C-alpha positions in Angstrom: 28.7 -73.9 14.0 26.2 -71.2 14.8 27.1 -71.3 18.5 30.7 -70.4 17.7 29.9 -67.2 15.8 28.8 -65.2 18.9 31.9 -66.4 20.8 34.2 -65.4 17.9 32.4 -62.1 17.5 32.7 -61.5 21.3 36.5 -62.3 21.2 36.9 -60.0 18.2 35.0 -57.2 20.0 37.2 -57.6 23.1 40.3 -57.5 20.9 39.1 -54.3 19.3 38.3 -52.7 22.6 41.8 -53.6 23.9 43.4 -52.2 20.8 41.3 -49.0 21.0 42.1 -48.6 24.7 45.8 -48.7 24.0 45.5 -46.5 20.8 43.9 -43.7 22.9 47.2 -43.3 24.7 45.9 -42.1 28.1 47.0 -45.4 29.6 50.6 -44.6 28.7 50.3 -41.7 31.1 48.8 -43.9 33.9 45.3 -42.6 33.4 42.0 -44.5 33.5 39.2 -43.9 31.1 37.1 -42.1 33.8 40.1 -39.7 34.4 39.6 -38.4 30.9 35.9 -37.5 31.0 35.3 -33.8 30.2 34.4 -32.0 33.5 30.9 -30.5 33.0 28.8 -29.7 36.1 27.5 -33.3 36.4 31.0 -34.7 36.3 32.3 -32.2 38.8 29.6 -33.1 41.2 30.3 -36.8 40.7 34.0 -36.2 41.4 33.0 -34.3 44.6 31.1 -37.3 45.8 34.0 -39.8 45.4 35.3 -41.4 48.5 38.5 -39.6 49.7 40.9 -42.4 48.7 39.4 -42.8 45.2 39.5 -39.0 44.8 43.2 -38.8 46.0 44.1 -41.7 43.6 42.4 -39.8 40.7 44.2 -36.5 41.5 47.6 -38.4 41.7 47.0 -39.9 38.3 45.9 -36.6 36.7 48.8 -34.6 38.2 51.3 -37.3 37.1 49.8 -37.3 33.6 50.0 -33.5 33.4 53.7 -33.6 34.5 54.5 -36.3 32.0 52.7 -34.5 29.2 54.6 -31.2 29.9 57.9 -33.2 29.7 56.6 -35.0 26.6 57.3 -38.3 28.3 55.3 -41.5 29.0 55.5 -44.0 31.8 57.6 -47.2 31.5 55.4 -49.8 29.8 55.1 -51.9 33.1 53.4 -48.9 34.7 50.8 -48.3 31.9 47.2 -48.7 32.9 46.0 -52.1 31.6 42.7 -52.7 29.9 42.0 -55.7 32.2 42.6 -53.5 35.3 40.4 -50.7 34.1 37.8 -49.6 36.7 34.9 -47.3 35.9 35.0 -45.7 39.3 33.2 -42.5 38.4 30.3 -44.1 36.5 28.0 -45.0 39.4 28.4 -41.5 40.9 27.8 -39.8 37.5 24.7 -41.9 36.8 23.4 -40.9 40.3 24.1 -37.2 39.7 22.4 -37.2 36.2 19.4 -39.1 37.6 19.0 -36.6 40.4 19.4 -33.6 38.0 16.8 -35.0 35.6 14.4 -35.6 38.6 14.8 -32.0 39.7 14.2 -30.8 36.2 11.0 -32.9 36.1 9.8 -31.4 39.4 10.6 -27.9 38.2 8.3 -28.4 35.2 5.3 -29.2 37.4 
């Protein structure tokens, strides 16, 4: 019985994550989670480092979402971003930028 508890907890957690993902609403505009990160200097640098196609895809999603938002509309449900298809495309670049910045700060202290 104890072996089932972690699996049930895991399923419950995934269910909650899916619910929260849909409750946030950005997916109804065709956005991914990484499209919604507030653009501080680290995020701007990470975006600058994206491969061209990934950057272009991001810009398309953001512009479409802004247009829909201004019109107070959402995409048809079959075009919503799905939790299962979510890609954290910006995360590796952002982690690299933050790591580099912290490293530079450490060097500056010496």
